[in-house]
C-alpha positions in Angstrom: -77.0 33.6 -12.2 -78.0 31.5 -15.1 -78.4 27.8 -14.4 -79.8 24.8 -16.1 -80.4 21.1 -14.9 -79.6 18.5 -17.5 -81.4 15.3 -17.1 -82.1 12.0 -18.8 -85.4 10.4 -18.8 -83.7 7.1 -19.2 -80.3 5.9 -18.4 -77.8 5.8 -21.4 -79.3 8.9 -23.2 -76.0 10.6 -23.6 -76.5 13.3 -21.1 -72.9 13.8 -20.1 -71.8 14.0 -23.8 -74.4 16.7 -24.4 -73.3 18.7 -21.4 -69.6 18.5 -22.6 -70.6 19.6 -26.2 -72.6 22.5 -24.9 -69.9 23.7 -22.4 -67.3 23.3 -25.2 -69.4 25.3 -27.6 -70.0 28.0 -25.0 -66.2 28.5 -24.6 -65.7 27.6 -21.0 -67.8 30.4 -19.7 -69.8 28.2 -17.3 -69.3 26.1 -14.3 -70.5 22.6 -13.5 -71.9 20.6 -10.5 -73.3 17.1 -10.1 -75.0 17.0 -6.8 -75.6 13.2 -6.7 -72.9 10.9 -8.0 -73.8 7.6 -9.8 -70.4 6.5 -11.3 -68.2 6.0 -8.4 -64.4 5.9 -9.1 -61.5 6.0 -6.6 -58.8 8.6 -7.6 -56.0 10.1 -5.6 -57.3 8.3 -2.4 -60.7 10.0 -2.8 -64.1 8.9 -4.0 -65.2 10.8 -7.1 -67.9 10.8 -9.7 -66.6 9.8 -13.1 -68.5 12.5 -14.9 -67.6 15.2 -12.4 -63.9 14.1 -12.7 -64.2 14.2 -16.5 -65.7 17.7 -16.8 -63.3 19.3 -14.2 -60.3 17.8 -16.1 -61.6 18.5 -19.7 -62.4 22.3 -18.9 -59.7 22.7 -16.2 -62.2 23.9 -13.6 -60.6 25.0 -10.4 -62.9 23.0 -8.2 -61.9 19.6 -7.1 -64.2 16.9 -8.6 -65.3 15.7 -5.2 -66.2 19.2 -4.1 -69.0 19.5 -6.7 -70.7 16.2 -5.7 -72.5 15.8 -2.3 -72.2 12.1 -2.3 -73.2 8.7 -3.7 -75.0 6.7 -1.1 -78.7 7.6 -0.6 -78.8 6.4 3.0 -75.7 8.4 4.0 -77.1 11.5 2.3 -80.5 10.9 4.0 -78.6 10.7 7.3 -76.6 14.0 6.8 -79.3 16.2 5.4 -83.0 16.9 5.9 -85.1 18.4 3.1 -84.0 21.9 3.9 -80.4 21.0 4.4 -80.4 19.3 1.0 -81.6 22.5 -0.6 -79.0 24.6 1.1 -76.3 22.2 0.2 -77.3 22.1 -3.5 -77.3 26.0 -3.5 -73.9 26.0 -1.9 -72.6 23.8 -4.7 -74.2 26.1 -7.2 -72.6 29.2 -5.6 -69.2 27.6 -5.6 -69.4 26.3 -9.2 -70.7 29.7 -10.6 -68.2 32.0 -8.8 -66.8 34.2 -11.6 -68.7 32.5 -14.3 -71.8 33.4 -16.4 -73.8 30.4 -15.1 -73.8 26.7 -14.1 -74.8 23.5 -15.7 -76.2 20.9 -13.0 -76.0 17.4 -14.1 -78.6 15.2 -12.6 -78.3 11.4 -11.9 -78.6 8.5 -14.4 -82.3 8.8 -15.0 -85.4 11.0 -14.1 -86.1 9.1 -10.9 -82.6 8.9 -9.4 -82.3 10.6 -6.1 -86.0 11.2 -5.7 -86.1 9.9 -2.2 -83.6 12.5 -1.0 -84.9 15.4 -3.1 -81.9 15.3 -5.5 -83.9 14.0 -8.6 -83.8 16.5 -11.6 -87.2 18.2 -10.8 -86.2 18.8 -7.2 -82.8 20.1 -8.3 -84.5 22.5 -10.7 -86.9 23.7 -7.9 -84.1 24.0 -5.3 -82.1 26.2 -7.6 -84.7 28.1 -9.8 -83.0 26.4 -12.8 -84.2 25.7 -16.3 -84.7 22.0 -16.8 -83.4 20.3 -20.0 -84.6 16.6 -20.7 -82.4 14.6 -22.8 -84.2 11.7 -24.7 -82.9 9.1 -27.0 -83.6 5.6 -28.4 -85.9 4.6 -31.2 -88.4 7.1 -32.5 -91.4 5.6 -30.8 -89.6 5.4 -27.5 -88.8 9.1 -27.7 -92.4 10.0 -28.3 -93.5 7.7 -25.6 -91.0 9.2 -23.0 -92.1 12.7 -23.8 -95.8 11.9 -23.7 -95.3 10.3 -20.3 -93.4 13.3 -19.1 -96.0 15.7 -20.1 -99.0 13.8 -18.8 -97.5 12.5 -15.5 -94.7 14.7 -14.2 -95.3 17.9 -12.2 -93.3 20.8 -13.5 -94.8 23.3 -11.2 -92.3 25.7 -9.7 -89.7 25.0 -12.6 -89.0 28.1 -14.7 -88.8 26.3 -18.0 -88.6 22.8 -19.4 -87.1 22.0 -22.8 -85.9 18.9 -24.6 -82.8 17.7 -26.7 -83.5 14.7 -28.7 -80.2 12.7 -29.0 -78.7 9.9 -31.1 -81.1 10.2 -34.1 -80.0 8.1 -37.2 -82.0 10.1 -39.7 -82.7 13.6 -38.5 -84.8 14.6 -41.6 -87.0 11.6 -41.4 -87.4 12.1 -37.7 -88.5 15.6 -38.0 -90.9 15.0 -40.7 -92.6 12.0 -39.0 -92.4 13.0 -35.3 -91.5 16.5 -34.4 -95.0 18.0 -35.0 -96.5 15.5 -32.5 -93.7 16.1 -30.0 -94.2 19.8 -30.2 -97.9 19.4 -29.3 -96.7 18.2 -25.9 -95.7 21.8 -25.1 -91.9 21.3 -24.6 -89.5 23.7 -26.3 -87.3 21.6 -28.6 -83.7 22.9 -28.3 -82.5 20.6 -31.0 -82.1 17.1 -32.5 -78.6 15.6 -32.4 -77.4 12.9 -34.9 -76.2 9.5 -33.9 -72.4 9.3 -34.2 -70.8 5.8 -34.2 -67.6 7.2 -32.7 -69.4 7.9 -29.4 -70.2 4.3 -29.0 -66.6 3.1 -29.2 -64.2 2.6 -26.4 -60.6 4.0 -26.1 -57.9 1.7 -24.8 -57.2 4.4 -22.2 -60.8 4.1 -20.9 -60.7 0.3 -20.8 -57.4 0.5 -18.8 -59.2 2.8 -16.3 -62.2 0.6 -15.9 -60.2 -2.6 -15.5 -57.8 -0.9 -13.1 -55.1 -2.3 -15.4 -51.4 -1.7 -15.2 -49.9 -0.4 -18.6 -46.8 -2.5 -19.3 -46.2 -1.4 -22.9 -47.5 0.7 -25.8 -48.5 3.9 -23.9 -48.4 5.9 -27.1 -51.5 4.0 -28.3 -53.7 4.6 -25.4 -56.0 6.9 -27.4 -56.6 4.0 -30.0 -60.3 3.3 -30.6 -61.7 -0.2 -30.1 -64.1 -1.4 -32.7 -64.1 -5.1 -32.2 -63.4 -7.4 -29.2 -61.9 -10.8 -29.4 -61.6 -13.3 -26.5 -58.5 -15.5 -27.1 -59.5 -18.8 -25.5 -58.9 -21.2 -28.4 -55.9 -22.4 -30.2 -53.8 -20.0 -32.3 -54.5 -21.9 -35.5 -58.2 -21.6 -35.0 -58.0 -18.0 -34.2 -56.1 -17.2 -37.4 -58.9 -18.9 -39.4 -61.5 -16.9 -37.6 -62.5 -13.8 -39.7 -63.4 -11.9 -36.5 -59.7 -12.0 -35.5 -58.7 -10.1 -38.7 -61.2 -7.2 -38.3 -59.8 -3.7 -37.8 -59.1 -2.1 -34.5 -59.6 -5.2 -32.5 -59.0 -5.6 -28.7 -57.7 -9.0 -27.6 -58.5 -10.4 -24.2 -56.2 -13.3 -23.4 -53.9 -14.8 -20.8 -50.4 -13.3 -20.6 -48.8 -16.7 -21.3 -50.5 -17.0 -24.7 -47.4 -15.6 -26.5 -48.3 -17.1 -29.8 -51.7 -15.5 -29.8 -50.3 -12.1 -28.5 -47.7 -12.2 -31.4 -50.3 -12.9 -34.0 -52.4 -10.0 -32.7 -49.4 -7.6 -32.8 -48.9 -8.5 -36.5 -52.5 -7.4 -37.3 -54.7 -4.3 -36.9 -54.8 -4.4 -33.0 -55.8 -1.4 -30.8 -54.8 -3.1 -27.6 -54.4 -6.3 -25.6 -55.7 -7.1 -22.1 -53.4 -9.6 -20.5 -55.2 -11.7 -17.8 -54.0 -13.8 -14.9 -51.4 -11.3 -14.0 -48.9 -12.9 -16.3 -46.4 -10.9 -18.2 -45.3 -12.0 -21.6 -41.5 -12.3 -22.5 -39.5 -9.2 -23.0 -39.4 -9.5 -26.8 -43.2 -9.3 -27.0 -43.2 -6.2 -24.7 -40.6 -4.5 -26.9 -42.6 -5.3 -30.0 -45.8 -3.8 -28.5 -43.9 -0.7 -27.7 -42.6 -0.5 -31.2 -46.0 -0.8 -32.6 -47.7 1.5 -30.0 -50.1 -1.4 -29.0 -50.9 -1.0 -25.3 -50.6 -4.1 -23.2 -52.9 -3.9 -20.1 -52.2 -6.2 -17.2 -55.0 -7.5 -14.9 -55.1 -10.2 -12.2 -58.6 -11.5 -13.2 -58.9 -14.6 -15.4 -59.9 -14.4 -19.1 -63.6 -15.5 -18.4 -64.3 -12.8 -15.8 -62.5 -10.2 -17.9 -64.6 -10.8 -20.9 -67.7 -10.9 -18.7 -66.9 -7.5 -17.2 -66.2 -6.1 -20.6 -69.8 -7.1 -21.7 -71.2 -4.8 -19.0 -69.1 -1.7 -19.7 -70.8 1.5 -20.9 -69.2 3.8 -23.4 -68.1 7.0 -21.5 -66.0 10.0 -22.6 -62.4 10.2 -21.7 -60.1 13.3 -21.4 -57.6 12.1 -24.0 -59.7 12.2 -27.1 -59.6 15.7 -28.5 -61.3 14.8 -31.8 -64.4 13.6 -29.9 -64.5 16.8 -27.9 -64.2 18.9 -31.0 -66.9 16.9 -32.7 -69.3 17.3 -29.6 -68.7 21.1 -29.7 -69.4 21.4 -33.4 -72.6 19.3 -33.1 -73.8 21.6 -30.2 -73.1 24.7 -32.3 -74.9 23.2 -35.5 -77.9 21.5 -34.1 -78.8 23.2 -30.7 -80.4 26.4 -29.9 -77.6 27.6 -27.6 -79.2 31.0 -26.9 -82.3 29.2 -25.5 -80.4 26.8 -23.2 -81.4 28.8 -20.1 -84.9 29.3 -21.1 
């Protein structure tokens, strides 16, 4: 059975987006597993990895999301398995995910080191399963070259059938290939493709924000797929806000207390993607009705405005299941820019 371990050298390289794009381009012929979870969510009274849950939902896989991840906590996994036990458990995941399919994509943890102490890092996963290893790298051009130079000189690829590279989030592909591709090829990695930077993949949807804040949707459910381009924290007077040019930018997301009715109404009159209502305060019924009419989601949370805005600042952009346009774009990018016939070595 064909299998490939997809790994990021650094966190935030866009690994899951690449996996999703490849699977979509290959027309759902392949299974998926993520042996070690690194984005814990709680859904249907069970612990799940966000990426595993996303992929199983997107591609309607028969496996439950929690069944294709061994766990999250290093100490617990170390207690449950010895080295041989880890290998058998990973092979079990591979067999389950690949049943009736042409092959399996195995997504590694958040970076090249994650899971190393329990033999669940990307290199160990590739050795356990005899899989091809695909390294995803991104960042500015010099960082990409540095990462691949370090990987070639300091990582041990013995026992791994093949190791190739996908370079992600490149702003100017032609310039990058002219200046850097020759040097990168000298490291000996096969280059599967260079993917362009897409601004859309850096933006949140209101649905995703609702999930991450564990918010209650009190109005505007029809706008949950709205894209958020600008964030505004409503902690000043309404007059000052209306004079602020940032408040009038497109696709804004407002964070404010639910009792700031003047500010909420002002936001509903403009180009607003969604509103996070803090302090667990519901606005009056006429505001809820207006939000429903305009399909502007109102998300209710118990935390205060300061802590909500602080949490927002630490969120990372992740894919969601409700954005078909993004899924289509990822599939088209994979078909156009990647050597799909070389994915498995």
